[in-house]
TIMI-599749 format. One record per residue (C-alpha): residue number from 1; chain; x, y, z. Coordinates in steps of 0.001 Angstrom, whole numbers, plus 500000, padded with zeros to 6 digits. Example, Ala and Ser with C-alpha at 12.3 -4.5 7.8 and 13.67 -1.06 7.14 Angstrom:
BEGIN
1,A,512300,495500,507800
2,A,513670,498940,507140
END
This chain:
BEGIN
1,A,902480,598406,977624
2,A,900637,595888,975469
3,A,900595,592470,977111
4,A,901978,589612,975033
5,A,899440,587640,973024
6,A,898398,584276,974405
7,A,900038,581315,972697
8,A,897820,579961,969920
9,A,895845,576826,970527
10,A,896500,573870,968232
11,A,894233,573067,965312
12,A,892621,569680,964837
13,A,893430,568475,961327
14,A,892228,565322,959580
15,A,894150,563633,956778
16,A,892599,561018,954459
17,A,893878,558069,956479
18,A,892212,555810,959094
19,A,893524,557894,961979
20,A,891908,560390,964379
21,A,892247,564142,963951
22,A,895805,565286,964717
23,A,896978,568428,966535
24,A,898993,570990,964555
25,A,900046,574492,965514
26,A,898891,577344,963258
27,A,901473,578781,960830
28,A,903910,580942,962769
29,A,902671,584138,961075
30,A,898965,583262,961227
31,A,898038,585639,964088
32,A,898986,589225,964744
33,A,899530,590554,968241
34,A,895883,591690,968471
35,A,894775,588067,968189
36,A,893405,588267,964645
37,A,894948,586356,961791
38,A,896509,588070,958844
39,A,893606,587299,956487
40,A,890812,588476,958742
41,A,889408,584942,959063
42,A,888309,583378,962291
43,A,890969,582255,964726
44,A,890581,578666,963547
45,A,889795,578164,959828
46,A,887376,575264,960317
47,A,886532,573619,957005
48,A,889635,574953,955248
49,A,892287,572749,953708
50,A,895867,573041,954891
51,A,899237,571596,953979
52,A,900802,569739,956896
53,A,904031,567739,957278
54,A,903271,564032,957371
55,A,905917,561317,957350
56,A,908470,563458,955578
57,A,906124,564907,952962
58,A,903473,567595,952651
59,A,899907,566293,952544
60,A,896541,568027,952367
61,A,894485,568016,955553
62,A,891181,569527,956645
63,A,890861,571718,959740
64,A,887980,570359,961847
65,A,888317,572286,965100
66,A,890480,573620,967872
67,A,892416,571415,970292
68,A,893593,571985,973825
69,A,897356,572385,974404
70,A,898936,569167,975674
71,A,901713,570220,978013
72,A,905220,570579,976707
73,A,904826,568257,973731
74,A,906269,569968,970679
75,A,903827,570069,967775
76,A,904559,570564,964099
77,A,903194,573675,962416
78,A,900743,573880,959563
79,A,902837,574877,956555
80,A,900187,576632,954463
81,A,896449,577369,954469
82,A,895068,576578,951009
83,A,891571,578041,951336
84,A,891197,581745,952037
85,A,888484,584381,951591
86,A,889917,585555,948288
87,A,889601,582082,946719
88,A,886174,581066,947992
89,A,886499,580571,951736
90,A,886244,577188,953484
91,A,886390,574043,951403
92,A,883616,572540,953553
93,A,880995,574453,955548
94,A,881857,574623,959270
95,A,878350,573356,960063
96,A,878960,570296,957926
97,A,882267,569737,959705
98,A,880501,569886,963086
99,A,877856,567360,961990
100,A,880329,564862,960566
101,A,882658,565125,963554
102,A,879768,564593,965993
103,A,878746,561440,964110
104,A,882351,560184,964021
105,A,882733,560796,967770
106,A,879557,558925,968708
107,A,880375,556062,966311
108,A,883971,555762,967518
109,A,885177,556057,963935
110,A,888564,557704,963188
111,A,887776,561117,961757
112,A,890187,560659,958867
113,A,888317,557535,957797
114,A,884905,559162,957450
115,A,886329,562244,955739
116,A,888239,560154,953210
117,A,884936,558395,952436
118,A,882798,561519,952093
119,A,885118,564176,950658
120,A,885908,563139,947101
121,A,887684,566262,945870
122,A,890433,568470,947229
123,A,892870,566014,948783
124,A,895590,567049,946328
125,A,897213,570455,946025
126,A,898145,571835,942621
127,A,900017,574901,943889
128,A,903435,575924,942610
129,A,905731,575375,945617
130,A,908929,577440,946018
131,A,911457,577374,948852
132,A,914500,579252,950104
133,A,916652,579270,953214
134,A,915862,581822,955899
135,A,918164,584836,955861
136,A,921609,583984,957182
137,A,920965,580228,957480
138,A,923633,577755,956370
139,A,921951,574530,955246
140,A,925089,572761,954013
141,A,924974,570410,957008
142,A,921789,568837,955660
143,A,922979,567807,952186
144,A,925159,568875,949279
145,A,922272,570305,947290
146,A,920133,572512,949540
147,A,917907,575586,949117
148,A,919834,578860,948923
149,A,918932,582499,949405
150,A,916898,582676,946159
151,A,913466,581205,945592
152,A,913738,577775,943950
153,A,911207,575224,942778
154,A,910694,572765,945642
155,A,910586,569881,943153
156,A,914389,570180,942857
157,A,914840,568850,946404
158,A,913883,565609,948112
159,A,910732,565963,950278
160,A,912527,564381,953269
161,A,915313,566974,953039
162,A,912841,569860,952934
163,A,910966,568431,955902
164,A,914149,568146,957953
165,A,915028,571793,957212
166,A,911413,572826,957843
167,A,911365,571122,961236
168,A,914373,573228,962303
169,A,912606,576442,961289
170,A,915194,577249,958612
171,A,912941,577104,955522
172,A,910773,579774,953914
173,A,908050,578506,951617
174,A,905705,580133,949124
175,A,902704,578649,947380
176,A,901087,580041,944237
177,A,897914,578544,942717
178,A,898804,576829,939482
179,A,896292,577621,936707
180,A,894895,574772,934680
181,A,896444,575034,931235
182,A,896053,573305,927906
183,A,898149,573202,924734
184,A,896713,574714,921552
185,A,898020,575241,918027
186,A,897445,578805,916832
187,A,898251,580458,913486
188,A,900777,583263,913521
189,A,900030,586602,911952
190,A,901545,586760,908471
191,A,903928,589525,909510
192,A,905261,587355,912321
193,A,906059,584355,910114
194,A,909865,584083,909631
195,A,910973,585404,906217
196,A,912693,582095,905498
197,A,909382,580298,905881
198,A,907673,582681,903444
199,A,910397,582236,900797
200,A,910173,579398,898266
201,A,912990,577922,896155
202,A,912144,577603,892414
203,A,913968,576760,889185
204,A,913894,579411,886409
205,A,915272,579467,882864
206,A,918472,581316,881980
207,A,919879,582479,878651
208,A,922332,579954,877258
209,A,924519,579822,874131
210,A,925394,576217,874527
211,A,924332,573692,871962
212,A,921333,571761,873232
213,A,919809,568505,872215
214,A,916238,568602,870936
215,A,914900,567335,874254
216,A,916972,569848,876197
217,A,915801,572661,873942
218,A,912190,571582,874397
219,A,912573,571387,878211
220,A,914197,574821,878400
221,A,911536,576316,876151
222,A,908802,574842,878355
223,A,910397,576278,881505
224,A,910703,579725,879902
225,A,907097,579658,878784
226,A,905435,578166,881858
227,A,907297,580055,884530
228,A,909497,578825,887364
229,A,909142,575201,888478
230,A,908962,574135,892099
231,A,911435,571273,891647
232,A,913383,569274,889084
233,A,910780,566538,889084
234,A,907970,569059,888531
235,A,909914,570586,885612
236,A,910588,567158,884088
237,A,906994,566091,884484
238,A,905649,569311,882959
239,A,908033,569180,879996
240,A,907467,565425,879590
241,A,911175,564621,879680
242,A,913316,562541,881995
243,A,914907,563858,885184
244,A,918338,563433,883611
245,A,917526,565946,880844
246,A,916562,568740,883256
247,A,919448,567897,885590
248,A,921933,568328,882737
249,A,920373,571688,881851
250,A,920716,572833,885458
251,A,924344,571711,885616
252,A,925095,573410,882278
253,A,923833,576773,883597
254,A,920746,576885,881345
255,A,918597,577077,884524
256,A,919207,578113,888095
257,A,917639,578087,891547
258,A,915987,581320,892666
259,A,914208,582523,895815
260,A,910721,584016,895471
261,A,907928,585115,897840
262,A,905644,582124,898439
263,A,901870,582338,898982
264,A,900671,581280,902458
265,A,899863,577564,902767
266,A,896184,576623,902591
267,A,896435,574887,905970
268,A,897676,578145,907548
269,A,894732,580017,906025
270,A,892341,577411,907473
271,A,893883,577755,910952
272,A,893767,581547,910722
273,A,890062,581403,909891
274,A,888877,578647,912282
275,A,890916,579600,915331
276,A,893191,577576,917615
277,A,892911,573777,917732
278,A,893822,571360,920516
279,A,896707,569601,918765
280,A,898766,569276,915588
281,A,896896,566042,914797
282,A,893536,567803,915105
283,A,894754,570579,912791
284,A,895976,568049,910234
285,A,892697,566144,910284
286,A,890455,569188,909976
287,A,892646,570992,907398
288,A,892990,567782,905334
289,A,896783,567530,905420
290,A,899131,564937,906814
291,A,900309,565206,910445
292,A,903873,565410,909149
293,A,903022,568394,906960
294,A,901276,570103,909857
295,A,904297,569518,912097
296,A,906567,570963,909418
297,A,904469,574131,909262
298,A,904789,574526,913033
299,A,908538,573969,912828
300,A,908889,576587,910045
301,A,906984,579171,912085
302,A,903561,579284,910412
303,A,901898,578309,913715
304,A,902737,578174,917408
305,A,902085,575510,920016
306,A,900997,577538,923066
307,A,900005,576895,926679
308,A,896800,578780,927448
309,A,894333,578720,930312
310,A,891957,575796,929858
311,A,888254,576572,929617
312,A,885847,575210,932203
313,A,885007,571549,931519
314,A,881575,570529,930323
315,A,879211,569480,933109
316,A,875978,567451,932945
317,A,873272,569602,931415
318,A,870164,570188,933546
319,A,866780,568915,932480
320,A,864289,571123,930710
321,A,862305,573578,932806
322,A,859665,571707,934787
323,A,856092,572569,935602
324,A,855966,573640,939254
325,A,852709,573157,941158
326,A,851595,576243,943081
327,A,850596,574409,946265
328,A,853235,573139,948689
329,A,851549,570330,950640
330,A,854658,569034,952404
331,A,855177,569311,956170
332,A,857187,572085,957811
333,A,859358,570201,960288
334,A,863035,569545,961019
335,A,862572,565994,959675
336,A,859767,564973,957320
337,A,859051,562390,954639
338,A,857446,561964,951207
339,A,856725,558499,949805
340,A,854491,556572,947430
341,A,853422,557181,943854
342,A,855967,557141,941072
343,A,859311,558924,941026
344,A,858025,561689,938737
345,A,855041,562264,941044
346,A,857272,562525,944097
347,A,859556,565033,942405
348,A,856537,567050,941288
349,A,855283,567149,944889
350,A,858760,568177,946037
351,A,859153,570893,943392
352,A,857267,573742,945140
353,A,859365,573406,948300
354,A,862675,573224,946442
355,A,861738,576065,944104
356,A,860686,578303,946997
357,A,863932,577745,948903
358,A,866086,578318,945828
359,A,864117,581466,945056
360,A,864952,582738,948554
361,A,868638,582369,947764
362,A,869066,579299,949946
363,A,870625,575932,949112
364,A,869198,572449,948594
365,A,871149,569189,948690
366,A,869805,565907,947268
367,A,871593,562625,948039
368,A,870863,559445,946062
369,A,871989,555897,946955
370,A,872797,554728,943418
371,A,873281,556017,939900
372,A,869815,555011,938701
373,A,868104,556995,941463
374,A,870490,559889,940855
375,A,869581,559980,937156
376,A,865882,560085,937963
377,A,866418,562851,940527
378,A,868460,564865,938042
379,A,865750,564539,935404
380,A,863029,565473,937888
381,A,864637,568308,939860
382,A,867574,569920,938046
383,A,865267,572042,935887
384,A,864110,573906,939015
385,A,867447,575697,939348
386,A,867159,577741,936168
387,A,863675,578924,937112
388,A,865008,580130,940469
389,A,868019,581984,939095
390,A,870710,579537,940095
391,A,872394,576440,938745
392,A,872129,572703,939399
393,A,875249,570526,939537
394,A,876039,566878,940136
395,A,878600,565632,942644
396,A,879415,561999,941957
397,A,882357,559698,941443
398,A,881301,559268,937819
399,A,882661,562734,936991
400,A,886252,563307,935909
401,A,888687,565025,938275
402,A,888502,568348,936426
403,A,884698,568185,936414
404,A,884570,567537,940160
405,A,886935,570462,940774
406,A,884839,572799,938628
407,A,881642,571611,940316
408,A,883131,572301,943748
409,A,884195,575775,942593
410,A,880652,576572,941460
411,A,879216,575413,944785
412,A,881749,577319,946919
413,A,881168,580507,944939
414,A,877406,580268,945416
415,A,876784,580022,941667
416,A,875232,576551,942141
417,A,872744,576158,944987
418,A,871030,572917,943927
419,A,873355,569954,944381
420,A,872294,566429,943409
421,A,874701,563567,943896
422,A,875973,560502,945691
423,A,877407,560297,949208
424,A,880218,562651,948069
425,A,877620,565417,947714
426,A,876777,565274,951407
427,A,879709,567516,952405
428,A,879396,569926,949461
429,A,879757,573573,950659
430,A,876228,574619,949703
431,A,875534,578251,950564
432,A,872899,578784,953289
433,A,871767,575162,953278
434,A,868017,574917,953931
435,A,867063,571378,952927
436,A,868787,567996,952695
437,A,866805,565431,950710
438,A,867794,561789,951168
439,A,866319,559581,948453
440,A,865331,555982,949297
441,A,866567,556358,952867
442,A,866072,552668,953602
443,A,868274,551478,950730
444,A,871280,549378,951723
445,A,873209,551212,948983
446,A,873470,554133,951426
447,A,875725,551952,953564
448,A,879438,552400,952888
449,A,880595,548783,952911
450,A,884242,549551,953651
451,A,886133,552268,955427
452,A,883949,554062,957950
453,A,880861,551894,957269
454,A,878792,555049,957615
455,A,875079,554936,956884
456,A,874530,558107,954877
457,A,871004,558978,956147
458,A,872373,559031,959717
459,A,875154,561426,958742
460,A,872696,563528,956704
461,A,870520,564059,959771
462,A,873542,565199,961769
463,A,874645,567623,959059
464,A,871174,569109,958539
465,A,870698,569579,962291
466,A,874120,571239,962629
467,A,873200,573749,959886
468,A,869608,574272,961068
469,A,868316,572785,957821
470,A,865414,570411,957300
471,A,866041,566769,956439
472,A,863552,565085,954111
473,A,863297,561372,953363
474,A,861822,560754,949920
475,A,861334,557420,948199
476,A,859260,554478,947154
477,A,858329,553349,950658
478,A,859435,554768,954018
479,A,861900,552944,956201
480,A,860488,551992,959580
481,A,862892,554531,961112
482,A,861188,557306,959093
483,A,857612,556441,960045
484,A,857437,558588,963228
485,A,858266,561747,961248
486,A,855394,563793,959768
487,A,854934,563231,956100
488,A,852878,562802,952976
489,A,852055,559561,951187
490,A,851046,559637,947534
491,A,848506,557136,946146
492,A,850168,553929,944915
493,A,850617,553500,941157
494,A,848228,551256,939277
495,A,849437,547671,939585
496,A,848723,544197,938226
497,A,850125,541594,940602
498,A,849851,537816,940276
499,A,851241,535482,942945
500,A,852305,531889,942400
501,A,852080,530212,945819
502,A,854448,527252,945798
503,A,853528,526345,949377
504,A,849794,526037,948717
505,A,849090,524864,945169
506,A,845379,524954,944249
507,A,843520,521656,944366
508,A,841529,522723,941328
509,A,843087,525543,939340
510,A,840659,528308,938534
511,A,839834,529234,935000
512,A,841416,532566,934222
513,A,844036,534326,932204
514,A,846862,532312,933789
515,A,845810,529063,935446
516,A,844120,526239,933544
517,A,842233,523052,934474
518,A,844766,520648,932989
519,A,847243,521273,935843
520,A,847384,518525,938431
521,A,847428,519428,942151
522,A,850867,520747,943108
523,A,852082,520893,939512
524,A,853195,524528,939453
525,A,856625,524231,937802
526,A,860003,525365,939111
527,A,862054,527524,938693
528,A,859740,528829,935980
529,A,856144,528156,937021
530,A,853467,527237,934511
531,A,851827,530616,935053
532,A,855071,532441,934367
533,A,855721,530235,931321
534,A,852273,531059,929938
535,A,852794,534805,930221
536,A,856284,534508,928730
537,A,854799,532775,925686
538,A,852364,535659,925307
539,A,855284,538077,925482
540,A,857003,536139,922691
541,A,853877,535966,920529
542,A,853340,539723,920762
543,A,856996,540686,920419
544,A,857014,542398,923826
545,A,859639,542469,926585
546,A,859977,540751,929964
547,A,862371,541082,932888
548,A,862957,538178,935278
549,A,864573,538872,938622
550,A,866815,535992,939688
551,A,867904,535507,943306
552,A,871616,535179,942534
553,A,874248,535235,939821
554,A,875856,532089,938424
555,A,874089,528836,937637
556,A,873162,527627,941111
557,A,873704,528371,944790
558,A,875552,525087,945256
559,A,876263,521603,943939
560,A,875266,518636,946060
561,A,876121,514971,945790
562,A,872827,513072,945247
563,A,874245,510043,947061
564,A,875669,511461,950316
565,A,874438,515102,950251
566,A,878038,516400,950366
567,A,878447,520024,949219
568,A,881823,521489,948142
569,A,882776,524481,950306
570,A,885231,527351,949971
571,A,888638,526704,951505
572,A,888680,530240,953001
573,A,885025,530669,954031
574,A,882400,528408,955538
575,A,880035,528839,952607
576,A,879135,526560,949687
577,A,880789,527272,946370
578,A,878467,528710,943726
579,A,878325,526835,940417
580,A,878976,528820,937205
581,A,878089,526683,934201
582,A,879568,529042,931599
583,A,883070,528737,933066
584,A,882512,525236,934505
585,A,883861,526469,937816
586,A,882716,526699,941416
587,A,883267,530163,942897
588,A,883048,531695,946361
589,A,881093,534930,946200
590,A,882683,536093,949454
591,A,886424,535913,948792
592,A,886625,535063,945062
593,A,888212,531606,945477
594,A,887332,529305,942567
595,A,888094,525795,941407
596,A,887025,523430,938630
597,A,884195,520997,939233
598,A,885671,517764,940635
599,A,885026,514585,938666
600,A,883912,512723,941775
601,A,882487,513539,945178
602,A,885273,513948,947742
603,A,883141,512140,950316
604,A,881732,509077,948553
605,A,883207,509029,945044
606,A,879870,509541,943235
607,A,880323,510931,939723
608,A,877013,512870,939568
609,A,876272,516324,940948
610,A,872884,517918,941592
611,A,872454,521700,941315
612,A,870413,523496,943995
613,A,869148,527073,944057
614,A,868820,528497,940518
615,A,870739,531610,939467
616,A,870702,533771,936362
617,A,872428,531156,934175
618,A,869968,528396,935117
619,A,866868,530546,934663
620,A,868120,531954,931355
621,A,868708,528371,930162
622,A,865141,527406,931116
623,A,863692,530436,929328
624,A,865635,529631,926141
625,A,864179,526121,926183
626,A,860728,527534,926753
627,A,860950,530261,924073
628,A,863085,528883,921213
629,A,864328,531604,918912
630,A,863356,534425,921264
631,A,866262,536622,922465
632,A,867253,536006,926093
633,A,869777,538295,927814
634,A,871657,538055,931120
635,A,872601,540894,933419
636,A,874576,540340,936608
637,A,877954,541253,938058
638,A,879679,538399,936167
639,A,877927,538647,932812
640,A,876357,541679,931154
641,A,874919,541222,927690
642,A,874492,544141,925321
643,A,870929,545325,925889
644,A,870913,547765,922953
645,A,868265,545730,921046
646,A,866041,545777,924139
647,A,866320,549552,924503
648,A,865657,549874,920774
649,A,862244,548308,921448
650,A,862904,544799,920147
651,A,861295,541853,921914
652,A,863228,539754,924395
653,A,863649,538558,927973
654,A,866238,539944,930393
655,A,867233,537606,933249
656,A,869014,539628,935895
657,A,869875,540084,939526
658,A,868833,543216,941404
659,A,871407,545025,939273
660,A,868510,545289,936833
661,A,867003,548214,938748
662,A,870123,550299,938162
663,A,869363,550237,934421
664,A,866810,552192,932446
665,A,863496,550440,932058
666,A,862966,548573,928755
667,A,860530,550687,926707
668,A,858194,547843,925705
669,A,858123,546037,929062
670,A,855051,543859,929602
671,A,856113,541510,932417
672,A,858294,541586,935516
673,A,858829,538208,937129
674,A,860306,537588,940592
675,A,861423,533982,940244
676,A,861870,533245,943963
677,A,860851,536088,946271
678,A,861766,534180,949433
679,A,865451,534887,948789
680,A,864920,538393,950129
681,A,863143,537058,953230
682,A,865417,534175,954195
683,A,868092,536424,955667
684,A,868978,536707,959355
685,A,868186,540406,959449
686,A,865234,542127,961106
687,A,865098,544474,958084
688,A,864707,541620,955555
689,A,860937,541948,955141
690,A,861179,545737,954868
691,A,863810,545328,952158
692,A,861566,542837,950337
693,A,858583,545187,950515
694,A,860642,548076,949124
695,A,861832,545893,946241
696,A,858247,545065,945274
697,A,857312,548756,945354
698,A,860312,549648,943202
699,A,859376,547009,940648
700,A,855817,548336,940473
701,A,856965,551870,939686
702,A,859994,550953,937576
703,A,858197,551831,934351
704,A,857386,555544,934561
705,A,854024,555374,932752
706,A,852918,551771,932222
707,A,851946,549044,934711
708,A,853578,545795,933510
709,A,852319,542623,935178
710,A,854286,541747,938308
711,A,854376,537971,938778
712,A,855800,536817,942114
713,A,856786,533186,942758
714,A,857018,532470,946473
715,A,856549,529962,949264
716,A,855216,532770,951514
717,A,852290,534209,949626
718,A,850602,535365,952842
719,A,853548,537487,953994
720,A,852301,540983,954959
721,A,855006,542688,952895
722,A,853517,541082,949781
723,A,849862,541172,950789
724,A,849697,544962,951140
725,A,851035,545242,947585
726,A,848540,542714,946214
727,A,845696,544506,947995
728,A,846731,547875,946524
729,A,847356,549584,949860
730,A,849555,552682,950075
731,A,853292,552776,950749
732,A,852863,553543,954466
733,A,850736,550482,955298
734,A,853510,547932,955787
735,A,856234,550230,957255
736,A,853706,551448,959842
737,A,852975,547890,960957
738,A,856707,547118,960945
739,A,857429,550162,963117
740,A,854838,549027,965676
741,A,856340,545530,965777
742,A,859822,546946,966320
743,A,858558,549029,969192
744,A,857491,545845,970956
745,A,860882,544241,970271
746,A,863014,547276,971058
747,A,864540,547683,967593
748,A,865137,550858,965557
749,A,863687,553447,965463
750,A,862994,552806,969157
751,A,866620,551934,969872
752,A,870068,552434,968421
753,A,872072,549423,967259
754,A,875789,548877,966848
755,A,877515,545708,965741
756,A,880937,545018,967225
757,A,882868,542535,965126
758,A,885815,540707,966713
759,A,887960,538726,964259
760,A,891072,536582,964500
761,A,892794,533844,962524
762,A,891999,531337,965273
763,A,888426,530732,966399
764,A,889419,530335,970067
765,A,891261,533634,970055
766,A,888322,535467,968487
767,A,885905,533883,970984
768,A,888090,534769,973970
769,A,888500,538387,972847
770,A,884756,538724,972217
771,A,883873,537399,975673
772,A,886519,539630,977230
773,A,885008,542636,975459
774,A,881497,541692,976579
775,A,882716,541450,980166
776,A,884309,544888,979870
777,A,881043,546350,978579
778,A,879117,544879,981481
779,A,881786,546171,983819
780,A,881209,549655,982418
781,A,877542,549460,983375
782,A,875926,547849,980323
783,A,872821,545789,981110
784,A,871888,542366,979771
785,A,869363,544034,977457
786,A,871970,546420,976071
787,A,874608,543810,975159
788,A,873542,540912,972941
789,A,876103,538131,972525
790,A,878850,537420,971867
791,A,878108,534758,969282
792,A,879902,533410,966224
793,A,878912,534932,962915
794,A,876314,533039,960840
795,A,879253,532449,958482
796,A,881702,530960,960984
797,A,884781,531605,958827
798,A,885081,534394,956297
799,A,888159,535105,954156
800,A,890256,532995,956487
801,A,889266,534719,959743
802,A,886710,533832,962409
803,A,884239,536646,963182
804,A,882394,536939,966489
805,A,879621,539479,966936
806,A,878317,541533,969821
807,A,875375,543873,969472
808,A,874700,546971,971461
809,A,871051,547953,971676
810,A,870706,551256,973519
811,A,868198,554062,973807
812,A,870114,556864,972043
813,A,873433,557993,970551
814,A,874662,559425,973840
815,A,874381,556069,975581
816,A,875959,554415,972544
817,A,878969,556711,972797
818,A,879355,555985,976503
819,A,879541,552228,975951
820,A,881740,552388,972883
821,A,884388,554225,974925
822,A,885205,550810,976412
823,A,886745,549763,973088
824,A,889310,552564,973300
825,A,890098,551865,976948
826,A,892556,549050,976283
827,A,894231,546877,973664
828,A,892384,543732,972595
829,A,893850,540424,971463
830,A,891905,540443,968207
831,A,890775,542966,965628
832,A,887741,544969,966768
833,A,885525,546930,964380
834,A,882399,548934,965160
835,A,879491,549305,962753
836,A,876843,551719,963994
837,A,873429,551089,962433
838,A,874494,547854,960692
839,A,872787,546743,957500
840,A,872531,543267,956040
841,A,872706,539878,957697
842,A,873263,539763,961432
END
């Protein structure tokens, strides 16, 4: 006697909401008595999408593992498994699922939150859903209109009703993939056109013995000689008589209407020859007829409006085939790095490794932090796919829904094994993944600022390790965390760097291309120094182009009363309001609050205001005064001028924030000016100098072939992050020194950091909750060196709440997970958020 099969274990399913993975039972017919499921898949379809009941509706979830049964608690069943072997297998590779779930567990992040951030396609089902009552079931107790014994479209019933019937086990459901269709207009074969449509009504002459007037006789004679007329007006016009004359002839029986075979319309012939078109309007435009006439032809049966299967959407075309060096000089290690040189040089050095792996039938995934870096990676690497017999695709939020779906289909089928994209590409189901390349791994753009707050390079390392793939960090300059890994550093690009040292003006300016003897000691100029002004005049004289990097958008960082030093602040945040001259408003760049400039100081009544801290508006105003008649453009989040003349090669100056680097480089660029470099250093963040150094390196290699002058205005000219660039040292010089300094201080990569943010509407409540949390951490065994704080945020009030910060500094992820369990151990009296590997100001 065959023993009964063991009850199935629940599945862990995530839905795209900020909640942990939820237990669901498999579909009731998922497993046979021998323990295998009906499709021959594994017992738990990890990485497959399923339809699950959620708050009265069906939602798409992702299976991420197997759960342990929890006593007698009754679980809901999965309604349908969307991804099966016959349609491509798992939606996400099981190895990827394991890596993401391990990161979410150690970071104490709800699994649904990280998956909703990373998985950008597949959260909606487009299946045709039919329902019927189980045999013999009477559903009349649920509602008046309920499913019967025959299959019916589920859209005819309320989702809550179906869920109530489903929960009682009285509903059968079927799901059929719905093909993607489009409407086309197609010409009918001539034999299929209705006879009435092919028959025309004409007027022909008849024999008549009646006495006719001369005009009537002439009109009848014309009709007899020139054949039938299409209408009375055509007859009258041809015979050159009035409509009344021909009407009287028709009424007198001298002419009559007749039906004849009509020739096919010219528009029908055009459609027959050129094939189906997307719409009646498109047919009318291309066949040179009116839309009304085209609609009439469809109505009369000359053409049909049909629903046909839509072709695959157009996807970004790969770059031309690239020249692949024969020698692969990159390290063979689980984690390695490649930095320095220019972007094209880095991609050329990377090409042999990528080409070899693709040629072996394996997969390569490239993740970029921003669209500019993604474009450069696509241009430099996508051509390798064709050489290796596969296809390159992009995975990014810039694509349309249908393009993302088609891209995912190509990846799941194995037709595309080179994937280049944003953070959404990280969970792409690449076949036999061998290499994950993270571009510019130190960029703050890799940090998801909302939701899970994941730092993509951290998740990439987890995913690559889970799939036994290598993880490569490639970029302008290595992050200090990447320095310990083996790697290759390319020679730095040729550079021309000039530094204006505001802190130490020369007592006697040297004769040279920039400085001149007429300057008095300390007379350097601000915010546009005399040296920068001189080079800008040369740019104008030669019709070249310049780009000036401003520290902030708007006119100034703040307005200050010159009498009492009072500064207007935001009513929601403890930050000064930024002045925008164009709108004559003061705006908070944290919460968006804005107000008009007050006539008088609220503190002392002074009518004057003094601007401090120049932004793009102020610097652009200064440049216009300096270069009258020369085009000056602005580019920041608030104001983006049309740069078409710049990209056409015309002369001009672009004043921009760091948004500038997301644009293509101006073709005739001669100068890059950093108007106040200290902005990137004066941040309470131990990564500030590293970020500043990377910015300088990016500016030096921004132009792919030329070396425009880089002019840096600063009060810290002797800062090591700048000095190594001025001295022409390679990209590893500063990060290596930074890594050694962090080792002494116990900062990453020699420790793991997590920021715990405690917020409340009252400062006392936030402080009390933060101290209570710190005490709980110490009670769980945390040492004084592992818990830093609590302390109020540098911005004491932000968007109306008071943030308090604690920092965990521990040796590894395991210890981090142990301490973060304290947060889940109880309910706190304020909102608590965890940010593992925080970026930005501390």
